[in-house]
N, C-alpha and C positions, 0 to 999 in steps of 0.2 A: 404259457410260460409260468414258471413258479413264482409265487409272490415273494417279495423281499420281506423278511421277517427279522430284521435286525432288532436288538433290544431297544426299547423305548428310552430316550434320553431322560435323565433325572428331572430335567426342567419341564418335560412334556406332561403337564398335569392334565389328567383326563377332564374332559368337559363335554357338554352335549353338542353333537354335530350340528353345525349350521347356526349356532348362537354363541356369541362371545360372552364371557363372564362380565359381570357388572362390577363397578367400583374401581376399576383401574383407570389410569390416566388415558384419555382418548384424544379426540380432536375437537372437543367442545371448549367453551369458555375462552380463556386467553390463548389456548393453543391454536385457535383458528386465526389469530391475528398475524403473528410473525412481525419482524421488524418493519416499521413504517416505510412505505414506499418501495419495499424490496420486491423486485420482480426478476426472476431469473430462471434457471433450470432446476429440475427436480432433484438432481443428485450432485454430489461433489466427489471428486476422485480421491479424496484423502482416505482411502480404505485401509484398514489395518491388516488386511490379508495380503500375503505375498505368494500364495500358493500357486499362482498361474500367471498368465499374461493378462494385463489389464490395459488401461488407456495408454500407459507408457511401455507396454510390453513389446515383445519381439514380433516376428513375422509368422511364426508357425502356428499360432493359435493353440499352444499346448493346453490340452484340456484336462480331463479328469474332474474329480469332484471339486478340486480347489482351483479351477481355472478361471474364476470369475472376478476375483477381487483385483488386487494389483495396484500398482502405483498410479496415482491420479494425475490428471491434467489440471488445467486451471479451472477456477470456479466458473469462468465464463463459457466453458465448453458446453455445448448442448448434451443432454443426457444420452441421446440416441446416437451420439458420435462415438459410441463405445461398442465394440464388437466382442470384446473378450479375447481378441487375438491381435490387437494392435492396429487394426485397419478401420478406416472411417467408412460409414455407410451413408447416413442421410445428411451429412453436412453439405453446405453449399459448395465447398471446394471440390467434392468428388464429381459434381455434375459438369465441371469444366472439361476435364478429360473425357468423361463419358459422352458429352455432347460431340466432341471431336471424333470419338469412335463411332457414334451414331451417324455422323456425316459420312465417314468412310464407308460404313455399311450401306448407307442410303445410296451412295453412288453405285456400288456394285449391284445391289438389288434392283435399282432403277434401270440399269442397263440391260437387265433380262427382259424387260417389257416395253421400255420407251421406244424401241426401234420399230415395233410392230406396225404402228400407224404411219410411220414415215417410209416404210418399205416401198409402196407404190411410187412415191415421188422420187426416192433414191434410184429405183430401177429406171424411171423415165429419164433421169439426168445422166446416169452412168451406163445405162444399157445392161444387158445380161439378165433378162427376165428368167432365163433357164436356171440361173444360179442364185436366184432370190433367196432361197432357203439357207444358203451358206452364210449369209450375213448373220443369221441367228446361230446356225450350227457351229461355226468357228468359235464363237464366244463360249458356247456351252461346253464344247469338247475341251477347250483349253482350261477353262475354270475347273471342270470336273477332274481332269488329270492332275492339275496343280494343287488341289486342295490338300491331299494327304502330305505332300511335300512341305507345304507351308507350315502345317501343324507341327511336324517333327523338327523342321529347321528352327522354328520358334522355340521349341523346347531346348534345343542345343545351343543356340546363340543369342537368345533373348528376344522376346516378342516385340518389344518396342522398335528395335532396329529393323526387324523384318517387316513390321507393319508399315513403317515409313518407306521401306523399299518397295512394298507392294503398291503404296499410293503413287510413288514416282513412276513405276512401270505402267500403272493404270492411266496416269495423266499423259504420259508420252503416247500410249496407245490411243487415247482420246483425241489428242491434238493431231496425230497422224490420220486418224479416221476422218476428222473434219477436213483434212487437206486432200483426201483421196480423189484421184482423177479418173479412176476406172474401177470396175467391180473387183478385179483381182487385188488391187491395192487395198480396197476396203476390207475384203475378206481376211487378208494377211494381218492388217492392223487390228481387226476385231479379235483375232486370235491372241495378239499381244495384249490387248486390253483384257481379255479373259484370263490370261496368266496373272495379271495384277488383281483382277476381281476375285479370283479364288482365294488369294491371300487376305484381301480385305474382309471377306466373310468369315473365314475360319479364325483369323487372328483377333478380330474384334470381339468375337464371342469368348475366346480364350483369355483375353486381357481382362474382361469383366471378372473372371475368376481370380485374377491377380489383385484386383482392386477391392473386392468385397469378400466378406467371409461366407462360408458355406450356407449359413442360415439365411442370408439375403440373396444368394446367388441366383436362385430360381426366379425371384421377383424381377431382378434386373435383366436377366437373360430373356425373360418373358417380354420385357419392353423392347429388347433388340429383335426378338422374333416377330413382334408386331410390325416391325418395319417392312417385312415381306408382304404382309397383308395390305399395308398402306401403299406400297409401291405397285402392287398389282392393280390398284385402282388408279393411282396417280400416273403411272407410266404411260399407258395409252393416251390419256388426256393431255399430258404434258407434251408428248411427241407430236400430237395433232396440233397443239397450239403453236409450237415452234415452226412447224411446216407451214401453217397458214399465215403467220405474222412475221416470221424471220426467214429461216431457211432450214432445210433438213440438217445442215451441218451443225446447227446449234444444238441438235440432239446430243452431239458429242462435245461441243465447245462449253456447254454449261457445266461440265464436270471440272473444268480448269479452275475457275475462281473458288468453287466449293472445296475442291481438293487442296488448293493452296492454303486456304484458311485452316482446314483440318490438319494439314502438315505442320503449320506454324504453331497451332495450339498444342498439338501432341509433343512437339519438340520442347515447348516451354513448360507445359503443365502436367504431362504424363510421367509419373515416376512410379515404376513398378519394380519390385525386387526381381533380380535375375537369378532364378534357381535353375541352373543348367542341368539337364539330364541327358545321358548318352543314349543315342539310338543307332541302330544299324539300318540306315535308310535303304529301302528296296528300290534303288534307282532303276535297275534293269526291269523289274516288274512293272514299275510305273510307265516306263517308255514302251514296254511291250503291250500293256493293256490299252494305252493311248493309241498305239499303232494299229492294234486290232480294230478298235472302234473307228479310227480314221479310214482304214481300208474298207470296212463294211459300209460306212457312210458314203465314201467315194463311189463304191460300186453301185449303191442304191441311187445316188443322185446323178451319175453319169450314164448309167445303163438305160438304153432306149431313148436318150436325149442327145448326148454328144456322140456316143457310139452305140451300135446295136448290142443287144444283150449277149449275142453269141460271138461278138468280136473277141479277139485274143486279149485285148486290153482289159475288158470286163472280167473275162475268165482268169486272167493273171491276178487281178485284184482279189478275186474270190479265193484263189489258191494261196496268195500271199497272206490274206487274213486268216486262213485255216492254219498255215504253218506258224504264223505269229501266235495264234491261240495255243497251239501245242507247246511252243516255246515258253509261253507265259505259264502254262500249267506246270511244266518241268521246273521253272525257276521258283514258282511259288511253293512248291513242295519242299524246297531246300532253304528258302529265305528265313532268316531269323525273325524278321518283323514283316511278314508279307502284306501286300496291299489288300488282298482279300484272302484270308485263310481258307484253304480249300476244304478243310474239315467242316466248315459251316454248312456246306451243301449236303452233308450227311443228315443235317437237321431238316426234316421235310417241310416244316413250317417256314423256315428261312427261305428255302428254295421256292416254295409257292408264293410267298410274299414278294420275292424278287421278281418273279414273272409278272405278278399283278402290278407291282410298282413300275416296271418297265412299260406296261400298257398305259398306266395313268399318265406318265410323263409323255409318252407317245401321243396320246389323244389331246392332252392339255395344250402343249406347245405347238402341235400341229394346227389346232384351232386358233390359238392366239396369233399365229403367223399369217394364216390365210383368210380369216374372217375380215380383217381390215381391208384387204384387197378386194374381197367380194363387195363390201359396203361402198368403197370409194370408186371402184371401176363400174360395177354393175348397177349400183343405185345412185351413183353420182354425188354422194355426200362428201362433205369436206373432211380432211384428216381429223380435225377437232371433233366433229360430230360422229365420226366413226369410233373415236374413243368413248364418246358418251354412250353410243348404242352398244358398246361392249360391256357396259356396266352390269346388265342383268346376269351375264355369265360370271363375272367376278363376284357379284353379290351372291349368286347361288353357291359358288365355291366357299365363300366366307361363312355364310349361314349354315350350310351343311357341315362344314369342317368343324366349326366351333360347337354346333349343336350335337354332332355325333360324339365328339370328345367328352362333352358334359354328360351325355347319356351313358357312355361306357364307364366314365368315372364313377357314376352313381350306382349303376346296376351291375357292373362287372361283366356284362354281356357284350361281346364284340363280333362274333362270327357273322351275325346278320348284316353287318354294315358292308363288308366287301361284296357280299352277294347282291345286296340292294344297290350298292354304288356302281358295280360293273354293269348290272342290268339297266339301270337308269342311264348310264353313260352310253350304252349301246343304243337305247331308244333315242337319246339326244342326238347321236350321230346320224341315225336313220332320219330323224326330223330335219336335220341340217341338209341332208342329201336331197330333200324335197324342195329346198328353196330355189327360187329363180328370180328373174328380173321383175316379176309382177308381185312378189311377196310383199305384204304390208309390214309396217313397223311393229305393230302389236304382235303379229305372227312371228316375226324374227326374234323379237325380245323374249317371247315365250319359249321358243326353241333354244335360244342362248341360255336362258335360265335353267332349263331342264338339263342341258349338258353340264353346266357348272355345278348344279346340285348333285348330279351323279358323281362327278369327280370329287366333290367335297366330302361325300359320304364315305369314300374309300381312302382318301388321302390321309386323313387324320389318324386312322387306326392301324395302318400297316406297320409303322415303326413300333407302335405299342404292342402289336401282336408278336413281333420279333423279340422285343425286349422281354416279353412274358415267357418265352420258351427257351432261352439260352441260359447257360451257366454264367455266373458272375464274371469269370475271367474272359468270357467272349462278348460281354455286353457292349463294350465300346466299338469293337470291330464289326459286330453284327449290326449295330445301329448305322455305322458308316456304310457298310455293305448294302443295306436295304435302301438307303437314300442314293447310293452310288448308281444302282440299277435304274432308279427313277430318272437320274440325270442322263444316263446313257440312252434311256428310252426317249427323253425329250430331244436329244441330238438326232437320234435315228428317225424319230417321228417327223421332225421338220424336213429331214432329207427325203424320206420316202414320199411324204405329201408333196414335196416340190417336184419329184420325178413324175408322180401321177398327174399332177397339174400340167407340167410342161408337155408331157406326151399327149394328153387329151386335148390341150389347147391347140397344139399344132394340127391335129386332125380336124377339130371343130372349126378352126379358122379357115382351113383349106376348103371345107364345105361352104362356109359362110361367104367366102370371097370368090368362089368358083363362078366364072362367067361375068364377074363384075369388072367394070372399067374403072381403074384407079390410076392416079398419077404415078409416073415411074418411081419405083422404090418404096411406094407407100405401103404395099402389102407386107414387106419385110419390116417396115417401121411399126406397123400395127402389132406385129408379133413380139416386138421388143419394148415398145413404149406404150403403156396403158393410156397416157394422156392423148395419144393420137386418135383414140376412138372418138373423142368429142368433135374432131374435125371432119368426120365422115358424113356423107349425105344421110338423111334421116333413115331411108330404107336400109342402107348398108349398115348404119350404126346399130339398128335394132338387131340385125342378124349377128353382128360381132358381139354385142352385149349378151345375147343368148349363148354364144360360144363360150364367153368367159363364165357365165353363170353355170352352164353345164359342166365345164371343166373343173370349177371349184367344188361344185356339189358332188362330183364323182370322187373327189378326195375323201369326203366324209362317208360316202357309200362304201368305199373299200376299207375304210378304217373300222367300220361297224363290225365285221367278222372278227377283227382282232380283239375288240372289246367283248364280243360274245365268247371268244376263247378264254379271256380272263374270267368271265362269269363261270364257265365250266371249271376252271382251275380253282376258283374260290370255294366250290362245293367240297373240295378235299381238305379244307381247313377244319381243324377241330377246336371246339370250345374247351378251354381249360380254365381252372380257377385263376383269377387275375391277381397278380402280385400287387400289393399296395403301392410299391415304389413306381409302378408305371401308370398310376391313376392321376398323373399330373401332366397332361399333354400340353405341348406348346404349338398352337395352331400356326404361328408364323413359319416355323421350320418346315411344316408340311407343304407350304405354298412355294417356298423357294426351291430352286433346282439343284443347288450345290449340295454335295454330300455333307452330312453332319459329321464333324470330326472331333469327337470327345473320347476320353478314356472311360473305362468302366467305372472308375471311382468318380469321375466328373458326373456321369449319368446318375449314379446313386446319390451323390451329394445334392444335385439339382432336385431330384425327386423327394428326398428326405426333407430338404429345406422347405419346399412347398407344403408337403404333407405335415411336417412338424408344426408349421405355422397354422395350418387348418385345424390340427388337433387342438392347438391352444385356444381355439375359439369355441370349443365344444366340450365343456366339462372335463378338461384335461386335469385340472388341479384336484378335482374330486377323486380322480383315478390314481394320480401319483401319490397323494397322501395315503390312500388305501394301500398301494403297493409298498410304500415306505413304512407301513405299520404305525402311522401317526394319526392323532385325533386333533386335526386343526381345521379351522375354517378354510375353504378354498382360497379366499382372499388373503388370509394370513399366510398360507403357503406361498402364494404369489409374492407377497411383500417380503417374506424371508429371502426368496430367491432374488428379488430386486435389490435388496440391500447387499446380499452376498455378491451380486454381480458388479455393483458400483462401489462397494465399500461403505457408503453411508447415504442416507436418503432423508430429505426433508418432506414429511408426509403432506404438509400443506401445499408445497409447490408441486409435489408429485400428483396430488389430486387435480391441481390446475393444469399441469402440463400434459399428463396422460389421460385427462378427462375421466377420472375415476370418481364415482360417487363418494362424497364426504362421509355419508352414513356407512357405506361399505368399508371404506378405509379406516374409519374410526373404530369399528368393531374389530377389524384386523389388528390395528395398532394396540388396542386395549388387550387383546388376547396375547400378543407377543410380550407385552410388558408384564402382564400378570404372571405369565409362565416363565419369566426371566429369560426369554429368548432374545430380547433386544433391550438396550438401555438408551437413555437420552444423553446426547452431547450437544447442549444448546438446543437448536431447532432440529438437529439431526438425530436419526435413529441409527445405531450401530449394533451389530450382532454381538451377543455374548458368546462364550465358549460353547455353551449348550446350543445356542442358535446356529453356530457354525456347523455343529454336528448334525443338527436337523437339516440344514441346507445341503450338507454332503449326502444325506440319505435321500433327499428329494431329487438331487441331481442324478444319483444312481438309479432311482426309480424312473426318472425321465429317460435315462439311457435304455432301460428295459423296455419302455414303451416304444422308443424308436427302433430297437432291435426287432420287435415284433413285426414292424412294417417290412422287414427284409425277407420275411417268409423263409424259404429254404436256402437263401444265401446266408449261411451261418457265418457271423463275424468271427467266430472262433477259428475258422479255417483260413481266413484272409486277414493278415495283419493290417493292411491299409483300411479295410472296412472297420476293424476294431478301433483304430486310431480316429477314423472319421466320426464314429459314435462318441468317442471321448471328447472330440472338439465340439460336435454339434449339441450334445446334451446340455452343457452349461450355456451355450449361446442361445438356445431356444427357450431358456427359462427367464421369466420375469420381463418379458418384452411388452411393449405397448400394445401389440396386436392381440395379446391374450390377457389384457387387463380384466380384472373382475368386474362383474355387473351386479346390480341389485337383484336379489332373488326373485322379485316379482316381475322383473323385466326379462325378455328373451335375450339370449346371447346374440351378439352382432352377427349378421349374415356373412357368409363366406364371400368376401369381396375379391 
């Protein structure tokens, strides 16, 4: 990109790079003292500039070169409570509504995993072992189908109201799940719970964007994404604890007090601007794709269990699913805002990643659903300990997911990870298929870790690969589409695994109980109640445990070819130069099952905010002073932008608050005063006219540096991208995160 070569300001007196001129007023002597006893924040809001939004500005964050000054707040406000667009970031107040949002997200994320260790006990109480998988599938299908609707309805009618509504639906579903008296009721109420859960996930992420500015959005959404990693560990453990010490019904009841607290706090403390935007919601497309998925899942779960595969009912479900799929394609071709734009499938990389993502969801949630049953029934461990023994798998997912994201971010190479991940996943499934009632704890833990590690290697990079290959206008829907197929894969996988398990268990139990004398009705009870196994005579119990072990291990054996197919598909992926904007992965989002629902602009804003902050920690100010055609110390450039952003700055308090070396700040202050870029107003430094011109040039150079990160997404073609750069460039200037360091010290590591 061409360098900025604007004429040098008159006050920009040439000086040797890296050394401030001597003789000017610095931070020595009496300047270091300040008023006795004064301790406060490093900046005041009484800035002379009104060229943009400041502490008292509006909501839009209107940027440009003059977007940083603005009208001040009180002297008692913390410096970092200023975004440049009128929204608070780090003040204590923002964490009250954010905590409520986190609680809502925690509930929805937890319910994806907390049920797994409770399933054997639930089946024993309610019966219906053949339909065990539907307790998980109903939630996943409903949440997946509802996610895009919640996102668009929130845009149209306000996210706060819709978020409160999703909490209410989720809590009603939770209460009814806890009251269920049979498996049919539980499955229906889990679907209701999933409808609310989809809204909790997508709207909590979206409201973060309403509360904080683009420059901080990535950091806060990263915290929210980490909730999924946290709940993947906590869910199985918490479910086991409730079953062991209370009741399986508390797996659902626990949502009620937490949800009520979140609802009350949101009603009182969450104040977000309502910027309504019109959408043409694709209701018919949403219903059709949900119906297609439901038909196929019903066919997979009922075939060979409830009805023979060749029965007219199963054939009818297959035909219905095919007809609904044709209808979905026809509707999507004409929809103004389709659920899945069909044009995306012309992108080979998107199609390949969708297939691989489907397999990842298939394998992950199939394993999470049936491994606790294997541990509790075959090995007789408690629900709590089954959650503990699942930790190696979760640990493998987290380690590989975070590690692969970091490697891709640093090297730009991604093609190897889907290949390695699908291969290791296939090996992990093969190892799980070898488990039986005699397998030791160390052996099982090792196999669990291998499967988790394989899943983690591929989960993190699939969305990244899709984002790297689509045009800007398709970025949001492509991201949603890629995660959508992982969600559908999870639903389908649990269902197929359940069918394989039920079919094989019926056969194996028939062999195990053949010729055995059992009390009347006990044979059918063993088929439906895993706890009944413990009441069998020792010789019969051993045969039945073997039947359960073989049935569950066969699930993983038949899943292995599917993972191997994904490995073959991964060979067709091509390595392409990695866009800078996708080098900011969020591991949490790859672990959750719900589709990511963000616009193209939201995705770019998240990536640029993270990357812009990282840039600031690595010689950014050397670069932008060069781009601006200026000859300033990097610390002086930072200080100019800091003053420009807040209107006025007390250097002494700035050094204390932002933890900037007095030596570095003294040199910077001396240079600004000598070159007449800043004047003293008591203890404050304010910019002169020449200083404001220099600040404008630095902000413009910062914009150029950000624009380079977009690669071939030319902001000149997209007005919203250009406006985003106008907002972000001043917001990412003069922040604490990019504070100057002494030259003899290394820059702070990228935290």
